[in-house]
N, C-alpha and C positions, 0 to 999 in steps of 0.2 A: 409604761405608766398607764394607769386606767383613770377614767373620769366618768362620772354619771351626769347625764344631761336630761333635762325635762324639755321635751319638744312637742308641740301640737301634733296630734295624730295625722292631720292632713299633710303637714310639712314633712313629717317622718316618712309617710308613704311615698310622697313625691321624691324625697331624697333617696330612698331605697331604689325607686325606679331609675333615677338618674345614675346612681352608682352601677346598677345592673346594665344600663345602656352603655356606660363607659367601660364596663368590664373591670371595675375596681371595687374595693370594699368600701362600705359606708364610712368606716374609720379613716381610710385614706382620703376619701372625699372631704370629710370634715377637717382633717389635718391640713390638706392642701388649701382649702378655703381660708383657714386661719392663718397659714403662712402668707398667703397673698394679702389678706386684710391687714396683717401686722407689718407687712413690708419686709419680712425676713428673707434675706437672700439665701437660696438653697446652697450656695457655695460657702457662705459663712456658717450655716447651720448644717453640719455634716450629718446627713441622714444615714442610718445603718442600711446595709443591703436589704435586710428584711423589711424595714419601714419603707424604703424606696420602691420595692418591687412587689410587696404583698398585694395580691389581687390583680396584678398586671401581667403576670407571665402565663402563657398558655402552653400546654403540652401538645406536641405534634402527635399525629397518629402513631401508635406503637409500631416499631419496626423490629427487625431481627435482634438488634442490640438490646432493646427493651425486654423482649421475650427471654433472651439469655440471662439478663440481670434478674428478671423476675424469678426465673427457675433457680438460679444460683443462690439468691438470697431469700427464697421462699416468701415472696411478697405477693 
C-alpha cells in the first residue's frame, strides 16, 4: 500500500539521515514509528518478510558461490 505524506523539508532530511544511519529505508522507519505510536504488537500484526526486512539485510562480500550463480544466471 502506498501513501503520500507532506513533511517539512528539514524533518524529511533529518529522517533520511536517521534511516541511512540505521541502514533502513525511510518507509520502514515511518512504518516502525507508526506501529510504536499506535501500540500495535508486531506479533498481532503479521508483517510480510519483505516489509520486515526491506532495507535491513546486507550482502556479504561476494564469494565463489556468488560468482558461480552470477555466471550461471547471467546476472
